Chimera marker file (.cmm) of the C-alpha trace (Angstrom):
<marker_set name="trace">
<marker id="1" x="-28.731" y="-107.240" z="-1.715" r="1" g="1" b="0" radius="0.5"/>
<marker id="2" x="-25.104" y="-106.274" z="-2.175" r="1" g="1" b="0" radius="0.5"/>
<marker id="3" x="-22.263" y="-108.726" z="-1.118" r="1" g="1" b="0" radius="0.5"/>
<marker id="4" x="-19.584" y="-106.344" z="0.011" r="1" g="1" b="0" radius="0.5"/>
<marker id="5" x="-18.255" y="-108.551" z="2.847" r="1" g="1" b="0" radius="0.5"/>
<marker id="6" x="-17.753" y="-111.769" z="0.857" r="1" g="1" b="0" radius="0.5"/>
<marker id="7" x="-14.027" y="-112.055" z="2.139" r="1" g="1" b="0" radius="0.5"/>
<marker id="8" x="-14.078" y="-111.109" z="5.814" r="1" g="1" b="0" radius="0.5"/>
<marker id="9" x="-10.650" y="-112.611" z="6.365" r="1" g="1" b="0" radius="0.5"/>
<marker id="10" x="-7.655" y="-110.410" z="5.336" r="1" g="1" b="0" radius="0.5"/>
<marker id="11" x="-5.557" y="-111.700" z="2.415" r="1" g="1" b="0" radius="0.5"/>
<marker id="12" x="-2.211" y="-111.253" z="4.354" r="1" g="1" b="0" radius="0.5"/>
<marker id="13" x="-0.499" y="-109.809" z="1.266" r="1" g="1" b="0" radius="0.5"/>
<marker id="14" x="0.171" y="-106.376" z="0.010" r="1" g="1" b="0" radius="0.5"/>
<marker id="15" x="-1.863" y="-106.497" z="-3.206" r="1" g="1" b="0" radius="0.5"/>
<marker id="16" x="-5.056" y="-108.580" z="-2.849" r="1" g="1" b="0" radius="0.5"/>
<marker id="17" x="-5.611" y="-108.338" z="-6.625" r="1" g="1" b="0" radius="0.5"/>
<marker id="18" x="-2.572" y="-110.492" z="-7.517" r="1" g="1" b="0" radius="0.5"/>
<marker id="19" x="-4.432" y="-113.892" z="-7.377" r="1" g="1" b="0" radius="0.5"/>
<marker id="20" x="-6.623" y="-116.342" z="-5.486" r="1" g="1" b="0" radius="0.5"/>
<marker id="21" x="-5.496" y="-116.974" z="-1.915" r="1" g="1" b="0" radius="0.5"/>
<marker id="22" x="-6.910" y="-120.117" z="-0.143" r="1" g="1" b="0" radius="0.5"/>
<marker id="23" x="-8.773" y="-119.307" z="3.061" r="1" g="1" b="0" radius="0.5"/>
<marker id="24" x="-9.178" y="-122.874" z="4.237" r="1" g="1" b="0" radius="0.5"/>
<marker id="25" x="-7.036" y="-126.060" z="4.007" r="1" g="1" b="0" radius="0.5"/>
<marker id="26" x="-7.887" y="-128.273" z="0.956" r="1" g="1" b="0" radius="0.5"/>
<marker id="27" x="-7.669" y="-131.445" z="2.920" r="1" g="1" b="0" radius="0.5"/>
<marker id="28" x="-9.083" y="-130.712" z="6.455" r="1" g="1" b="0" radius="0.5"/>
<marker id="29" x="-10.912" y="-127.546" z="5.919" r="1" g="1" b="0" radius="0.5"/>
<marker id="30" x="-9.264" y="-125.597" z="8.940" r="1" g="1" b="0" radius="0.5"/>
<marker id="31" x="-8.762" y="-121.760" z="8.377" r="1" g="1" b="0" radius="0.5"/>
<marker id="32" x="-5.257" y="-120.971" z="7.066" r="1" g="1" b="0" radius="0.5"/>
<marker id="33" x="-3.490" y="-118.093" z="8.779" r="1" g="1" b="0" radius="0.5"/>
<marker id="34" x="0.146" y="-118.262" z="7.380" r="1" g="1" b="0" radius="0.5"/>
<marker id="35" x="0.963" y="-116.714" z="4.089" r="1" g="1" b="0" radius="0.5"/>
<marker id="36" x="2.888" y="-119.680" z="2.860" r="1" g="1" b="0" radius="0.5"/>
<marker id="37" x="0.074" y="-121.961" z="3.685" r="1" g="1" b="0" radius="0.5"/>
<marker id="38" x="-2.487" y="-119.728" z="2.107" r="1" g="1" b="0" radius="0.5"/>
<marker id="39" x="-0.446" y="-119.671" z="-1.121" r="1" g="1" b="0" radius="0.5"/>
<marker id="40" x="-0.257" y="-123.476" z="-1.508" r="1" g="1" b="0" radius="0.5"/>
<marker id="41" x="-3.646" y="-124.305" z="0.044" r="1" g="1" b="0" radius="0.5"/>
<marker id="42" x="-2.616" y="-126.739" z="2.670" r="1" g="1" b="0" radius="0.5"/>
<marker id="43" x="-1.850" y="-126.257" z="6.462" r="1" g="1" b="0" radius="0.5"/>
<marker id="44" x="1.516" y="-127.448" z="7.797" r="1" g="1" b="0" radius="0.5"/>
<marker id="45" x="0.108" y="-130.773" z="9.076" r="1" g="1" b="0" radius="0.5"/>
<marker id="46" x="-1.723" y="-131.509" z="5.749" r="1" g="1" b="0" radius="0.5"/>
<marker id="47" x="0.860" y="-130.351" z="3.224" r="1" g="1" b="0" radius="0.5"/>
<marker id="48" x="1.608" y="-133.286" z="0.850" r="1" g="1" b="0" radius="0.5"/>
<marker id="49" x="5.089" y="-131.800" z="0.069" r="1" g="1" b="0" radius="0.5"/>
<marker id="50" x="5.957" y="-132.032" z="3.778" r="1" g="1" b="0" radius="0.5"/>
<marker id="51" x="4.234" y="-135.388" z="4.548" r="1" g="1" b="0" radius="0.5"/>
<marker id="52" x="4.313" y="-137.504" z="1.357" r="1" g="1" b="0" radius="0.5"/>
<marker id="53" x="1.927" y="-140.433" z="1.044" r="1" g="1" b="0" radius="0.5"/>
<marker id="54" x="3.628" y="-143.782" z="1.839" r="1" g="1" b="0" radius="0.5"/>
<marker id="55" x="4.857" y="-145.842" z="-1.141" r="1" g="1" b="0" radius="0.5"/>
<marker id="56" x="2.824" y="-148.816" z="-1.978" r="1" g="1" b="0" radius="0.5"/>
<marker id="57" x="4.481" y="-152.260" z="-1.131" r="1" g="1" b="0" radius="0.5"/>
<marker id="58" x="6.489" y="-153.856" z="-3.714" r="1" g="1" b="0" radius="0.5"/>
<marker id="59" x="5.156" y="-157.291" z="-4.208" r="1" g="1" b="0" radius="0.5"/>
<marker id="60" x="7.159" y="-159.653" z="-6.479" r="1" g="1" b="0" radius="0.5"/>
<marker id="61" x="5.986" y="-163.045" z="-7.569" r="1" g="1" b="0" radius="0.5"/>
<marker id="62" x="8.132" y="-165.629" z="-5.952" r="1" g="1" b="0" radius="0.5"/>
<marker id="63" x="8.684" y="-169.445" z="-6.756" r="1" g="1" b="0" radius="0.5"/>
<marker id="64" x="7.161" y="-171.949" z="-4.471" r="1" g="1" b="0" radius="0.5"/>
<marker id="65" x="9.491" y="-173.576" z="-2.007" r="1" g="1" b="0" radius="0.5"/>
<marker id="66" x="10.591" y="-177.061" z="-2.951" r="1" g="1" b="0" radius="0.5"/>
<marker id="67" x="8.948" y="-179.944" z="-0.879" r="1" g="1" b="0" radius="0.5"/>
<marker id="68" x="5.736" y="-177.973" z="-0.310" r="1" g="1" b="0" radius="0.5"/>
<link id1="1" id2="2" r="1" g="1" b="0" radius="0.2"/>
<link id1="2" id2="3" r="1" g="1" b="0" radius="0.2"/>
<link id1="3" id2="4" r="1" g="1" b="0" radius="0.2"/>
<link id1="4" id2="5" r="1" g="1" b="0" radius="0.2"/>
<link id1="5" id2="6" r="1" g="1" b="0" radius="0.2"/>
<link id1="6" id2="7" r="1" g="1" b="0" radius="0.2"/>
<link id1="7" id2="8" r="1" g="1" b="0" radius="0.2"/>
<link id1="8" id2="9" r="1" g="1" b="0" radius="0.2"/>
<link id1="9" id2="10" r="1" g="1" b="0" radius="0.2"/>
<link id1="10" id2="11" r="1" g="1" b="0" radius="0.2"/>
<link id1="11" id2="12" r="1" g="1" b="0" radius="0.2"/>
<link id1="12" id2="13" r="1" g="1" b="0" radius="0.2"/>
<link id1="13" id2="14" r="1" g="1" b="0" radius="0.2"/>
<link id1="14" id2="15" r="1" g="1" b="0" radius="0.2"/>
<link id1="15" id2="16" r="1" g="1" b="0" radius="0.2"/>
<link id1="16" id2="17" r="1" g="1" b="0" radius="0.2"/>
<link id1="17" id2="18" r="1" g="1" b="0" radius="0.2"/>
<link id1="18" id2="19" r="1" g="1" b="0" radius="0.2"/>
<link id1="19" id2="20" r="1" g="1" b="0" radius="0.2"/>
<link id1="20" id2="21" r="1" g="1" b="0" radius="0.2"/>
<link id1="21" id2="22" r="1" g="1" b="0" radius="0.2"/>
<link id1="22" id2="23" r="1" g="1" b="0" radius="0.2"/>
<link id1="23" id2="24" r="1" g="1" b="0" radius="0.2"/>
<link id1="24" id2="25" r="1" g="1" b="0" radius="0.2"/>
<link id1="25" id2="26" r="1" g="1" b="0" radius="0.2"/>
<link id1="26" id2="27" r="1" g="1" b="0" radius="0.2"/>
<link id1="27" id2="28" r="1" g="1" b="0" radius="0.2"/>
<link id1="28" id2="29" r="1" g="1" b="0" radius="0.2"/>
<link id1="29" id2="30" r="1" g="1" b="0" radius="0.2"/>
<link id1="30" id2="31" r="1" g="1" b="0" radius="0.2"/>
<link id1="31" id2="32" r="1" g="1" b="0" radius="0.2"/>
<link id1="32" id2="33" r="1" g="1" b="0" radius="0.2"/>
<link id1="33" id2="34" r="1" g="1" b="0" radius="0.2"/>
<link id1="34" id2="35" r="1" g="1" b="0" radius="0.2"/>
<link id1="35" id2="36" r="1" g="1" b="0" radius="0.2"/>
<link id1="36" id2="37" r="1" g="1" b="0" radius="0.2"/>
<link id1="37" id2="38" r="1" g="1" b="0" radius="0.2"/>
<link id1="38" id2="39" r="1" g="1" b="0" radius="0.2"/>
<link id1="39" id2="40" r="1" g="1" b="0" radius="0.2"/>
<link id1="40" id2="41" r="1" g="1" b="0" radius="0.2"/>
<link id1="41" id2="42" r="1" g="1" b="0" radius="0.2"/>
<link id1="42" id2="43" r="1" g="1" b="0" radius="0.2"/>
<link id1="43" id2="44" r="1" g="1" b="0" radius="0.2"/>
<link id1="44" id2="45" r="1" g="1" b="0" radius="0.2"/>
<link id1="45" id2="46" r="1" g="1" b="0" radius="0.2"/>
<link id1="46" id2="47" r="1" g="1" b="0" radius="0.2"/>
<link id1="47" id2="48" r="1" g="1" b="0" radius="0.2"/>
<link id1="48" id2="49" r="1" g="1" b="0" radius="0.2"/>
<link id1="49" id2="50" r="1" g="1" b="0" radius="0.2"/>
<link id1="50" id2="51" r="1" g="1" b="0" radius="0.2"/>
<link id1="51" id2="52" r="1" g="1" b="0" radius="0.2"/>
<link id1="52" id2="53" r="1" g="1" b="0" radius="0.2"/>
<link id1="53" id2="54" r="1" g="1" b="0" radius="0.2"/>
<link id1="54" id2="55" r="1" g="1" b="0" radius="0.2"/>
<link id1="55" id2="56" r="1" g="1" b="0" radius="0.2"/>
<link id1="56" id2="57" r="1" g="1" b="0" radius="0.2"/>
<link id1="57" id2="58" r="1" g="1" b="0" radius="0.2"/>
<link id1="58" id2="59" r="1" g="1" b="0" radius="0.2"/>
<link id1="59" id2="60" r="1" g="1" b="0" radius="0.2"/>
<link id1="60" id2="61" r="1" g="1" b="0" radius="0.2"/>
<link id1="61" id2="62" r="1" g="1" b="0" radius="0.2"/>
<link id1="62" id2="63" r="1" g="1" b="0" radius="0.2"/>
<link id1="63" id2="64" r="1" g="1" b="0" radius="0.2"/>
<link id1="64" id2="65" r="1" g="1" b="0" radius="0.2"/>
<link id1="65" id2="66" r="1" g="1" b="0" radius="0.2"/>
<link id1="66" id2="67" r="1" g="1" b="0" radius="0.2"/>
<link id1="67" id2="68" r="1" g="1" b="0" radius="0.2"/>
</marker_set>
């Protein structure tokens, strides 16, 4: 059985042999249709460069209040 239709979605580039192009978002799994999204592997809503993770809270040890 020959697998000639392994990539039914077009690559959206001139030369498909230049490298791997993501077809689905790495975070949510939705199909990617825009070339820039296919190059970095994330959709616009899931891109970690556009929506960075929140910074962890900065907790500092404090002295106890006098009289408690």
